[in-house]
N, C-alpha and C positions, 0 to 999 in steps of 0.2 A: 440558828444550829444547820439545818441543811444544806442551807445557800451558802456558809462558807465550806461545809466540808465538802461541797463541789467546787467550788472554785478553788479550794487550795488540790484536792488528788487531778483535777485535768490540768492545773495547769504545769503540776507533778509529771502526768504524763506527757504533757506535749513534748514541756523542755527535755528531762530522760527518755523516756520511755518509743518517743518519736523520731530520738535523736538531732535533737533543733541546733543550728551550725554554734547560736552560743555558747551552746557545754561543750567540756571537753568528755574524756568515755568516765560514766561512773562508775561505781568500784562496786562489785557481783558482792550484794547485800543475804546473800544464801549461808550454806554451810560453809567451816573450813578449817573442819576435820571429819575423820569419819574413815572406815576399814580399806584398806589395800584394797585391789580387784581382787575376787575370787577369781581363777582360771578353769578355763573348759567346760565354762556354764552355757547351756540351751535358754531358753527365752521362748512364750509365746506368749504373742499381742492378740488380744478378742478386743474385737473392737464391735462396738457393735452398729455402726451403721457409715462405712467410708466413707459414704456421698454427702455425710453431711462433713463441714470444713473445718473445724474442731475438730471432732475426730482425724480427722484426716491430718492436719496437722500438727498433732500431739507425735500420731504414728512415727509422720516423718521425722520429729525430732528422735525418738526412740530410737528409729534405725542410725540415724547422725551418731547416738551416742553409743552403742553398743560398736560400731564400728573403729570407735576410741579404746571400750572396755577391755571389749578382744571375745567378745558372744558369742555366740550363733541367737538367730532370731528367724522365726514363724508370725505371718499375721492371720488371721482367722479372719471373718469380716463375716458380721451377724443380719446384714443387708437390712437392716431396720427395723425386722420382726421379732417377738417373743420369740417363735419358734426356731427362727435361726439363730439367734444368739443362745440358747436351750442348746442346740445342735455342736453349733462354736465351743462351747465349754466344754460339754462332752470330747470333741476331740482336741482337743488341748490334752486336759485331761488323758486319752489315750495312748500322747506322745509321753508323756513323763517326763515334762520338764523339769528343769530346778527353780523355775518360777513364774508366774504367770499375770502379764496388765489387762485389767479388766478396761476396759476406753470408751466409756461416753454411757454408761447406761446404769441403770438402778441395781444395784444388788439385791432389793429386798424382789425384785419382779424375781429374781433369777436363786433366791435362796436356796430352793433343792437343789439344783446345779452345783454349786457354789458349799454346797457343803460335801459333796464327794470330793473336792481340791481341798477342803478344808482336811476331811477325813485319809486323803492319803496326803497330810503333809509337804505339801507344796505351797511355800508363800508365794502369796499375793500382794499389790500391788493394786491403788485404780486412781483413774482421772476420775472428776465427776460420778462419783458412784453412790453419793447421798449425799446428804443436809450437813452431814457431823463431816467437816474436813480435817485435814492431817491423823495426827498420831492414832490406831488404834479405834479404826472403823468400824462400824459395825458388819455382819458378812463374813467376820474372818480374813476382813482387809487393815489389813498391815498400818496403809499407809493410805488416806486418800487426799491426792492434787487436785489442789484446785486456787483458786481468789478466793476469798472472800464473798461470797454470791450476793449475800446480801447490802455486801459498798457498793456494789457493780450493779443492784436495781438501784439503789439508790439513786447514783451517778445517772443512768438514761432514763430516771425519770426528772429528777433534778432538772435536765440538762431540757425538758420535753417545759414545762413551767419556766425556766430563764428563757424558752425558743417565745413560745407564748405566752404569757406572764396569764390573769386571772382569764385570760377567754378560751384557756384547755380541756380541749373535746375530747379526751382518748379515747381508742381498742387498745384493749389489751390483747395481746395473742399468748398461749400457752398451753400445755400440754398434763393434762392429769397423770397418764404414763408415771409421768417420776413426780418424786414430790419433792424434790428439791426448785424443779418448775415450778410445782405448785407454788413453795416458799418464794420466789423471785418475785412473782405475777402477784404476786400477794400484798411483798413490799414495796410492788410499782405504785400500786394502788392505795396502799398508807400514806406512801409517801405524798401522790400526786394529790388527793384527797385533803394530806394534813395543809398542803399549800395553798389550799384554795381552787387547785383545777376540779374536775369534773370528769369522772368513768363511764360512758356514755354507753359500754358492755367490756365483758371479761370473757373472753371468746376462746372453750378450751376446743383447738383441733390436733392431731397427731401431727408430729413433727415428719411421721411417717410416709404420712399424704401430705406431705404438702402441695403437689403435687398436682395432683386431681382438684382440690381443695378449695388450695386458695383465690382458685383464680374466679367460679363461682359465687364464693364468700365474703370477696371484695367486692362485684358485683353487687349483692346483697347486702351490702353493707351499706356500700352509699346510697342502693333507692332509700333505705330506709332514714340515713343521718341528714345525708348531704353536707352543706357546707357547715354543718359542727363538728363534725368531724375532722378536728386540724388535725392530732400527730397518732400514729400506729404503734405500736410498741411492743416487743418482744420477745421474751424469752432464749431466742437463736434466730441467728443470723438465717435462717433457710425459710424462715416463712415469708421471708424479700423478694427470694429468688424468681417469684413465681406472682407476687401484688401489683409488681408495675405495668408486665404485661393489660392486665386487668384495667388499675387505670387509664391508660395509653387507649387502647381499646373504648372507653368511655368518652374520649378525648379533653382527659384533664390530664395538663399537665403537670409533671416533675416540683415546676415551683408552687404553682396554683394545689396541687393535692395534698393530701394529708402528708404530715413529714415522719418521714422512718425510723425510730432508733431504735435499737437493738441490746441489751441488756447479753451481750456476749455471742456468737468465742472471738470473735472477730478473722473470719473466712476471708480468703481470698474474694472471692464473688461481692462481698459485699465490701471494702475497703476498693472495685474497680467501679462498683455505685457508687459510692461517696466520692473517689476522684474526679467524676463526671459528670455525678448532680442527676446521676439518673434513679428517682423512686429510693435512695436511703441518704441517709442524711449524719448519721454518726452509728457508730457504735460503740460499746466498752469491750475491748479487748482483753484477751489474756497472752501472756508469753506461750506459744501453744508449743512452739521449739524448746524453749530452756524446760518448760512442764515435761516434752518427753526426755531429757535430761536427768531432768530430779527423779522423774519412775525411776531411773535405771540406778541410780543410785539411793533410793530406797529399797530397791531393790536387792542390791548387793548388800545392803546394812540387814534388811529379813533373810539372806541365804546364809549371813553366820554368825546370827542372832544378835547382835548387834540393834541397837535404839534406834529407831526412827527419828529425823533429824528435826519437825515440827517446822519445818521450812517455808510461810505461806507467798506465793507469789504476789505478785500488785499491778492489777487492770491500769489500762490506759484507753484514753475518750476517744477515741478519732474522729478529727474533722478533716472534711474538706482541704483548712485551712493547713492545716497541720501535715497531712500528707501532700500536699505542693514543694513541702520543704522534702519529703524525702526522695524526690526523683522517680524512681519508678518501681520501689521496691511497694509489694502488697502484702506484705505481713510485719506482726507488731515484732521484732525481735531485740532485747534492751540491749542497746549501747553499753552493755557489760563484760565484762570475761567471764564470763559462768563456763564456757566450755575448757579455759584455762584450771578454772578455781575445778572443777572437778574433774578433770584429768591430772590433776597433782592430788588431788585426796585419792584417787584411784592406782598413785603410782605410775601415769604412761605418758 
């Protein structure tokens, strides 16, 4: 069952999400109705860490969508720390905006700060704020925008099993700061083991510290496991920004070393590595720009007291073969008229 799910999703993603020339533009599978644009609104994006390619991609999508809906937007960077995110929420609250977008951090982590936003009556929507996606997420979140994280994890794990068959020896990288990261890593582990693969180690290391930690950690894991380590699987592409140099320093080529696959989010750096065969083989990407537009639409609904749309976007399995057919693009942007669809809903 898992293998069939993997094949069906990856084929659909490569055909529609990555825009192979054998297909025409696909229909937008999101909402077709909703409130017209609220006029003259000002919003704030509180970004968990703009060095994270997923968070940056969503922020860019929000800024693009705001240009169409006609609002003002200000972006505040939490800079990858709990204290930084708390401070950014406080700064956002002081600006007294009409709405706030929580971008890329756990609502539970910032529960006390977000209670201040709720008490002020400011509508909030979020990207990746916790394991519950869709409408009425915890922490006063009107809508938590995401793909189905468990599907993303299964696809990444099934890729590893398809690539390495019964000889898979996987190391999984996660960050226990985020509940969704734990859930994703757990699902990767369960999927690999259910299919007969081996999980050598489950490594908990903070995303925010990858630049300092991943080099020494990679070297240590190589010394510990050697050739048993066939696949590296992470809950975010950022881990692989710093694994490749350590492998190269050890004299291990991208082809001969552990094959790297990420269960999110499809950063530009990851696309470049995959395209060039440089220490990352696949990523399971989210449509970050589309999700930015969805956040603006959900916030427009929240501001006007309308129900959330309930829309859940689909991920794409990104491979070197698929990227070769995309030209120079380093972003998964679905080949569908989502911009036009949202503009029509907003009356723009």
